[in-house]
C-alpha positions in Angstrom: -29.8 -74.1 159.3 -28.9 -77.2 157.2 -28.8 -79.6 160.2 -29.7 -79.2 163.8 -29.9 -81.8 166.6 -30.6 -80.4 170.0 -31.9 -81.6 173.4 -32.5 -80.1 176.8 -33.1 -81.6 180.2 -32.6 -80.7 183.8 -31.1 -77.3 182.9 -28.6 -78.7 180.4 -28.9 -77.8 176.7 -26.7 -79.2 173.9 -26.9 -78.8 170.2 -25.0 -80.1 167.2 -25.4 -77.9 164.1 -24.1 -77.8 160.6 -24.3 -75.0 157.9 -23.1 -76.0 154.5 -22.5 -72.5 153.3 -22.7 -70.1 156.2 -23.0 -66.3 155.9 -23.2 -63.6 158.6 -27.0 -63.7 158.5 -28.5 -65.3 161.6 -25.3 -65.4 163.6 -25.6 -62.3 165.7 -23.8 -61.8 169.0 -25.1 -63.7 172.0 -25.3 -63.0 175.7 -26.6 -65.8 178.0 -27.3 -66.1 181.7 -25.6 -69.5 181.6 -22.2 -70.9 180.9 -21.4 -72.1 177.4 -18.9 -74.6 176.0 -18.4 -74.3 172.3 -16.5 -77.0 170.3 -15.5 -76.3 166.7 -15.4 -79.2 164.2 -15.0 -77.4 160.8 -15.3 -74.1 158.9 -13.3 -71.0 158.3 -14.1 -68.5 161.0 -13.0 -66.5 164.0 -14.8 -66.3 167.3 -15.2 -62.9 169.1 -15.5 -62.8 172.8 -15.7 -59.4 174.5 -13.2 -57.8 172.1 -10.8 -60.8 171.8 -10.6 -62.4 168.4 -9.8 -66.1 168.5 -8.9 -68.1 165.3 -10.7 -71.4 165.0 -9.2 -74.7 164.0 -10.6 -78.2 164.3 -10.5 -79.1 168.0 -10.8 -75.5 169.2 -12.9 -75.3 172.4 -14.1 -72.0 173.9 -15.7 -71.4 177.2 -17.9 -68.4 178.1 -19.3 -67.5 181.5 -22.7 -65.9 182.1 -23.1 -62.5 180.5 -19.9 -62.8 178.4 -20.8 -61.6 174.9 -19.7 -63.8 171.9 -20.3 -64.4 168.2 -18.9 -66.0 165.2 -17.2 -64.2 162.2 -17.0 -66.1 159.0 -14.0 -65.7 156.7 -15.5 -67.8 153.9 -18.5 -70.0 153.3 -16.9 -73.3 154.1 -19.0 -75.9 155.8 -19.4 -74.9 159.5 -20.0 -77.6 162.1 -20.0 -77.3 165.9 -21.3 -78.4 169.2 -22.4 -76.1 172.0 -23.5 -76.8 175.5 -25.2 -74.4 177.9 -25.5 -75.0 181.6 -25.9 -73.1 184.9 -22.9 -71.9 186.8 -24.1 -74.0 189.7 -23.9 -77.3 187.8 -21.2 -78.9 189.9 -22.2 -77.3 193.3 -23.4 -80.7 194.7 -19.9 -82.1 194.7 -17.8 -78.9 194.2 -19.3 -76.2 196.4 -16.2 -74.1 196.2 -16.6 -74.0 192.4 -13.0 -74.9 191.7 -14.0 -76.5 188.5 -15.6 -73.3 187.4 -12.5 -71.2 187.9 -11.6 -71.2 184.2 -15.0 -69.6 183.6 -15.0 -67.1 186.4 -11.4 -66.4 187.6 -10.1 -64.5 184.6 -10.6 -61.1 182.9 -13.7 -60.7 180.7 -13.0 -62.0 177.2 -9.6 -63.5 178.1 -8.4 -67.1 178.2 -11.5 -68.4 176.5 -9.8 -70.6 173.9 -8.4 -74.1 174.4 -7.2 -76.6 171.9 -8.6 -80.0 172.8 -8.6 -82.3 169.7 -10.4 -85.6 170.0 -13.4 -84.4 171.9 -15.8 -84.9 169.0 -16.9 -88.3 170.3 -17.5 -86.9 173.8 -19.8 -84.2 172.4 -21.5 -86.7 170.1 -22.1 -89.0 173.1 -23.7 -86.2 175.1 -25.8 -85.0 172.2 -27.1 -88.4 170.9 -27.6 -90.1 174.3 -30.7 -92.4 174.0 -31.4 -92.9 177.7 -33.7 -91.1 180.1 -33.3 -87.5 181.3 -31.7 -88.6 184.5 -29.1 -90.7 182.7 -28.4 -87.8 180.3 -27.8 -85.4 183.2 -25.4 -87.8 184.8 -23.5 -88.3 181.6 -23.3 -84.7 180.7 -22.3 -83.6 184.2 -19.5 -86.1 184.2 -18.2 -85.2 180.8 -18.5 -81.5 181.4 -16.6 -81.9 184.7 -13.8 -83.6 182.9 -13.7 -80.8 180.3 -13.7 -78.2 183.1 -10.9 -79.9 185.0 -8.8 -80.1 181.8 -9.4 -76.4 181.2 -8.6 -75.6 184.9 -5.2 -77.3 184.6 -4.3 -75.5 181.3 -5.6 -72.1 182.4 -2.7 -71.5 184.8 -0.4 -71.6 181.8 -2.2 -68.9 179.9 -0.8 -65.3 179.8 -2.9 -62.2 179.2 -1.4 -59.8 176.7 -1.8 -56.1 176.8 -5.3 -55.1 175.6 -5.8 -53.8 172.1 -7.9 -50.8 171.4 -11.0 -52.9 170.6 -10.5 -54.8 173.8 -10.1 -51.5 175.7 -13.4 -50.2 174.3 -15.2 -53.3 175.5 -13.6 -53.1 178.9 -14.5 -49.5 179.3 -18.1 -50.0 178.3 -18.4 -52.7 180.9 -17.0 -50.4 183.5 -19.6 -47.8 182.6 -22.4 -50.3 181.9 -25.0 -49.1 184.5 -24.1 -45.4 184.4 -25.9 -42.7 182.5 -23.8 -42.6 179.4 -24.1 -42.0 175.7 -22.2 -43.5 172.8 -20.8 -40.0 172.1 -19.3 -39.9 175.6 -17.8 -43.3 175.3 -16.2 -42.3 172.0 -14.9 -39.1 173.5 -13.0 -41.1 176.2 -10.9 -42.7 173.3 -10.7 -39.5 171.3 -12.7 -41.1 168.5 -15.8 -39.9 166.7 -19.1 -41.7 167.4 -18.9 -43.5 164.1 -15.3 -44.5 164.6 -16.0 -45.8 168.1 -19.1 -47.7 166.9 -17.1 -49.3 164.1 -14.3 -50.4 166.4 -16.7 -51.7 168.9 -18.8 -53.7 166.4 -15.6 -55.2 165.0 -14.7 -56.3 168.5 -18.1 -57.7 169.6 -20.3 -58.2 166.6 -22.8 -55.7 168.0 -23.4 -52.0 168.1 -22.5 -50.3 171.4 -26.1 -49.7 172.4 -27.3 -53.2 171.5 -24.5 -54.6 173.6 -25.2 -52.3 176.6 -29.0 -53.0 176.5 -28.5 -56.8 176.3 -26.1 -56.8 179.3 -28.4 -54.5 181.3 -31.4 -56.8 180.7 -29.5 -59.9 181.7 -28.4 -58.3 184.9 -32.0 -57.0 185.6 -33.4 -60.5 185.1 -30.8 -61.8 187.5 -31.9 -59.2 190.1 -35.6 -60.1 189.5 -34.9 -63.8 190.1 -33.1 -62.9 193.3 -36.2 -61.1 194.6 -35.8 -57.5 193.5 -38.7 -55.4 192.3 -38.9 -54.7 188.6 -38.6 -50.9 189.3 -35.5 -51.3 191.4 -33.9 -53.7 188.9 -34.6 -51.2 186.1 -33.1 -48.3 188.0 -30.0 -50.2 189.2 -29.3 -51.5 185.7 -29.2 -48.1 184.0 -32.8 -47.8 182.7 -33.9 -44.3 183.6 -37.3 -44.8 181.9 -39.2 -47.8 183.2 -41.4 -48.0 180.1 -38.3 -48.4 177.9 -37.0 -51.1 180.3 -40.4 -52.9 180.2 -40.7 -53.0 176.4 -37.0 -54.1 176.0 -37.4 -56.8 178.6 -40.6 -58.2 177.1 -39.0 -58.1 173.6 -35.9 -60.0 174.7 -37.3 -62.6 177.1 -40.9 -62.9 175.9 -42.3 -62.3 179.4 -43.1 -59.4 181.7 -40.6 -58.3 184.3 -41.8 -59.4 187.6 -40.3 -59.5 191.1 -41.1 -58.4 194.6 -43.1 -55.2 194.9 
C-alpha cells in the first residue's frame, strides 16, 4: 500500500487508499457482514460483484450489501485511488425504521444494480475521511452524507434494468442457491455440463475466488450471524453446511481470529 488513511468510530469505517502501480497481489475477493460503498477516483480496472463485471471510470460508485462478494480486477498498473466506507445495515434505523434508504442495497438480485455514476463526490468522501472533530461529530457527518448517497441511489435504482444473466452469473447464482447443501465442485460443474476445471475457471473469472473458497467464506459469514443471534456453535455449523464441526471450528478461527461461541 503506497498510501492509506483510515478511521473507524461507532461502527463506521472509512478508508482512502492509493496504489501507484497496483497488481493483483493483495486484492483478493471480499465478503463482509456490513454494507460497503466504494468510490473510484482513478485507475484502469474492473469491479467484480457476484459474477457481474463493472467497468470503472472516475466517479463510479458501487454499493454492496452484507455477504455480497466483490473484488477488483486490474487491466494495467495505472495509479489506483479510491474511497471505501463500511457500515451496518441498521445505520439509518433510528430515522428510517422501514429501511427505505437501504432498498438499493437489499431490494435487488445478488450482484445486480451495484454500479452508479456519481461524479463530484470526491469532496464528500474526503470530508468524511479527514474529519477532525470528535467521534460523535464524525458519526453525525458520515450518517448524513451516506444517507444522501443512499437516497440518490434509491432514486436512480428504479431506472436500472437487469439483463439476462451470463454463464458466469448463472454459476454464481446457482452456487448461492446450493450454498448450505452437501455439494461438491464436481456436482456444481455437472449442472452446467462443464468439467470441474472449466467450472472453476469460469467461476473464478466471475468472482475472483475459487468455488470452494467462496462457499466457505459465505458459510462462515452466515454462521457468525447465527451465533450473534444466539444460536449454538454446533447448530450454526450444521445449518451452514459444515458436516464436520472440527473443520468449521478451524475455518472460523482462521477467518475471524476468535472461537465460535453462542448459546449452548
